[in-house]
Residue frames relative to the residue before (quaternion, step in Angstrom):
aa qw qx qy qz dx dy dz
X 1.0000 0.0000 0.0000 0.0000 0.00 0.00 0.00
X 0.2169 -0.8108 0.5367 0.0868 3.56 -0.75 1.10
X 0.4006 0.7525 -0.4592 0.2495 3.57 1.24 -0.11
X 0.3806 -0.7240 0.5366 0.2072 3.53 -1.12 0.76
X 0.6570 0.4464 -0.2977 0.5296 3.58 1.33 0.20
X 0.5586 -0.5534 0.4566 0.4164 3.57 -1.23 0.26
X 0.7400 -0.4844 0.2657 0.3836 3.55 -1.23 0.53
X 0.6966 0.4763 -0.2860 0.4539 3.59 0.81 -0.95
X 0.6642 0.4871 -0.3063 0.4772 3.59 0.94 -0.85
X 0.6318 0.5330 -0.3300 0.4559 3.58 1.02 -0.78
X 0.6515 0.5027 -0.3155 0.4726 3.61 0.96 -0.83
X 0.6526 0.5224 -0.3064 0.4554 3.56 0.94 -0.90
X 0.6834 0.4828 -0.2827 0.4689 3.57 0.88 -0.96
X 0.6245 0.5379 -0.3332 0.4578 3.58 0.99 -0.81
X 0.6605 0.5033 -0.3002 0.4694 3.56 0.92 -0.90
X 0.6598 0.5127 -0.3112 0.4527 3.59 0.90 -0.91
X 0.6573 0.5001 -0.3143 0.4680 3.59 0.89 -0.89
X 0.6658 0.5159 -0.3024 0.4461 3.56 0.86 -0.95
X 0.7402 0.4267 -0.2295 0.4662 3.58 0.82 -0.99
X 0.7245 0.4656 -0.2602 0.4366 3.59 0.78 -0.99
X 0.7962 0.2896 -0.1365 0.5133 3.57 1.07 -0.69
X 0.4118 -0.7425 0.4459 0.2835 3.57 1.30 0.25
X 0.3716 0.6971 -0.4970 0.3591 3.51 0.87 1.12
X 0.5600 -0.6177 0.4378 0.3365 3.56 -1.01 0.80
X 0.6099 -0.5897 0.3913 0.3566 3.54 -1.11 0.72
X 0.6268 0.5461 -0.3453 0.4354 3.62 1.01 -0.73
X 0.6627 0.4839 -0.3025 0.4850 3.57 0.96 -0.87
X 0.6399 0.5365 -0.3231 0.4453 3.58 0.97 -0.86
X 0.6369 0.5232 -0.3253 0.4635 3.59 0.97 -0.84
X 0.6744 0.4942 -0.3027 0.4576 3.59 0.88 -0.90
X 0.6219 0.5348 -0.3354 0.4635 3.57 1.05 -0.78
X 0.6825 0.4777 -0.2866 0.4732 3.58 0.87 -0.95
X 0.6272 0.5438 -0.3447 0.4384 3.60 0.98 -0.73
X 0.7762 0.3588 -0.1792 0.4864 3.59 0.95 -0.85
X 0.1635 -0.8284 0.5174 0.1393 3.60 1.21 -0.50
X 0.0323 -0.8344 0.5502 0.0003 3.63 0.58 1.09
X 0.3307 -0.7706 0.5223 0.1548 3.55 -1.17 0.68
X 0.7652 0.2647 -0.1719 0.5611 3.60 1.24 -0.11
X 0.6492 -0.5058 0.3932 0.4100 3.54 -1.29 0.36
X 0.6339 0.5419 -0.3303 0.4421 3.58 0.98 -0.82
X 0.6598 0.4864 -0.3030 0.4861 3.60 0.95 -0.83
X 0.6633 0.5220 -0.3033 0.4422 3.58 0.99 -0.80
X 0.6122 0.5809 -0.3458 0.4101 3.61 1.02 -0.76
X 0.5540 0.6380 -0.3792 0.3771 3.59 1.14 -0.61
X 0.6905 0.5169 -0.2748 0.4249 3.59 1.08 -0.69
X 0.6874 0.4383 -0.2758 0.5092 3.57 1.27 -0.03
X 0.5486 -0.6060 0.4493 0.3605 3.60 -1.05 0.69
X 0.6083 -0.5919 0.3907 0.3564 3.57 -1.09 0.69
X 0.6777 0.5043 -0.2993 0.4437 3.58 1.02 -0.71
X 0.6493 0.4919 -0.3219 0.4825 3.59 1.23 -0.26
X 0.2118 -0.7911 0.5659 0.0954 3.56 -0.55 1.20
X 0.0950 -0.7759 0.6235 0.0162 3.55 -0.77 1.11
X 0.4605 -0.6921 0.4799 0.2804 3.57 -0.78 1.03
X 0.5723 -0.6139 0.4217 0.3432 3.60 -1.02 0.79
X 0.6147 0.5534 -0.3522 0.4380 3.60 1.05 -0.71
X 0.6421 0.5215 -0.3128 0.4667 3.56 1.03 -0.82
X 0.6451 0.5163 -0.3163 0.4661 3.57 0.98 -0.83
X 0.6426 0.5208 -0.3185 0.4631 3.58 0.99 -0.81
X 0.6472 0.5136 -0.3151 0.4669 3.58 1.01 -0.80
X 0.6205 0.5241 -0.3406 0.4736 3.58 1.04 -0.74
X 0.6545 0.5137 -0.3123 0.4585 3.60 0.93 -0.88
X 0.6377 0.5167 -0.3301 0.4662 3.60 1.00 -0.76
X 0.6357 0.5123 -0.3257 0.4768 3.57 1.04 -0.77
X 0.6353 0.5203 -0.3269 0.4678 3.59 0.97 -0.82
X 0.6356 0.5426 -0.3261 0.4419 3.59 1.00 -0.84
X 0.6077 0.5640 -0.3522 0.4342 3.60 1.09 -0.64
X 0.7375 0.4112 -0.2113 0.4923 3.58 1.15 -0.61
X 0.5009 0.6619 -0.4342 0.3499 3.63 1.20 -0.07
């Protein structure tokens, strides 16, 4: 397990990201495992053909910051 959070917090954050931002559970798990700190780092977790609004990415980063 590469997560930077304990198991319960990681599960909670994964669920929140998946539900609040309509992101697949696999992508949410990878995001939580790596805990990116910038929009550029966060974009890596999404397919190139899927356009994610910058505002949505910023909100995801703010949520990640709550768990750091």
